[in-house]
N, C-alpha and C positions, 0 to 999 in steps of 0.2 A: 534163386533163379539167376541165370546169367544171360547177358546180351551178347552182341557181336564180339568176337575175339576174347571171350571169357570175362568181359567186364561185368560187374554187377549192374543190374538195371538201374539202381539208384544213382550210379555214376554216369551211365550212358547219357542221361538227360541233363547232367550238370556241366555248366561251362566253367572251366578252370582257367583263370587268367594266367597269362605267361608273364613271369617276373624276370626282367632282364637285369635289373640292378637290385641287389638285396637292400632291404631297410635294416639298418644296424640296430640291434637291440642290446639291452644291458647284458644279457646272457652271452652275447657274441664278443664282448670286450673284457670279460673276466671280472674279477672282483672290483667293485666300485664302492666308494664311500661318499656319503652325502656331504654337501657343502656345510662347513661349520662357520661360526662367527659371521653371520650374514651382514653384508655391508651393501646398502642400496646405492646404485650408480645412476647417473643421468642416462636415459635411453637415447640411442642415436636418433637423429631426426630423419634418417633415411627410410625410404619405403622399398620393399622388395616386391618384384612382380610375382604373379602366380607361377610362372615357369621357374623363377629363382626359388620360390618356396618349395616347389616340387623337388628340387635338388637338395635344399637345406633339410627338409624333413626326412631324407634318407639317412642322414647321419654320416659318420666317418669312423673307420677303424684304422688305428695305427698300422702301417705296413712295414716299418723298420724301426731300428733303435734310434734313428735320427728324427723320427716323427713322434713328437711328444704328446699328442692329443688323441683322445677318443671322444666322439660326439654321438649322443643319443637324443632323439626327439620323441617325446611322449605327450600326447594330448596338447599339442601346441607349445610345449615347453622344451627348450633346448638345454641340454646339460653338457658342459665341457669338462672332461675328466683328464687328469694327468695319466699318461700311459703307464709309467712304472709303478706309481703308488696307488692309482685308482681314486685319488682324492678329487672331489668336486671342487672346481675353481670358479666357474661362472655358470649362471642359470639365466636364461632369457625367455620371457613369455612373449610369444608371437600372437598377434590378434589381427584378423582381417579388417582392413580399412578400405571400403569401396572395392576396387579391383586390385588391391595390393595388400601387402602384409607389413605390419610395423611391430617393433619391439615396444611393448607397453610397460614392461618391468625388466630391469636388469639388476642382478645381484651377484656379488663376488664373495669369495672366501676371504674374510678379513683377518685370518690367523697369520700373523707375521712369521711364525715358525714354518708355515706351509707355503706361503706365497708372498713375494716381495710386494710391499705397499708403495704405490705411487699415487698421484692425484686421481680423484674420481674420473676426471676427463680422460686421463691417460688410459685408465682401465677400460673405460667405455670404448675408446679407439681400439684397444687391444682386442676386446671381444668382437667388435665389428670386423677387424682385420682377420681374425681367425675364421670367422664365417666366410669372408670373401675368399681367403686362400684355401682353407681345408674343404669347404663345402661347395663353393662355386668355382674353384679351380683358377681364380684370378691371380695374376702376378702383380697387377697394378690396380689400385683403387684409391679413393680419397683417404680412407683409413690407413691403408698400407703406406701410402706416401707420407702421410702426417706422422706416422710412427717412425719412419726412417729419418725424418727431419728433426723431430723433437727429442731432446735428451730427457731421460727420466726425471721427474720432479717429485722427490720424497715428500710425504705428508709430514708436517711438523708433529712432534710427539706431544 
């Protein structure tokens, strides 16, 4: 049975939301590999607003060879993958806190052959700066400024 303009009656009464910005999925970014050698990092003390979380949860797909990151968010967990290799570098669990969102767990890939190791604080800043720049479109933030000012601090072997 069909309705107006040949639509099936089951679709005539269905409201289909209009999506203006796609939510990036793993299938959209190609081959990805899970984070290996998990190393827990201090979570940033920062809170993100609901509006910021709405942007963060959409993820990010690399648009050029100079853009080295793909980001997928699934079930409140953000995954940062290297574009070329698909290797998981950071994972962050976001949890609602009142009217805001906080990272309650931050993990990085601790394999030295995959990702350079700096201090836990430096990696925490790096993950926060990636969220700020890739997902929120910021060119300046506390984390971005701190990374520009601080030289890398290798972790002693």
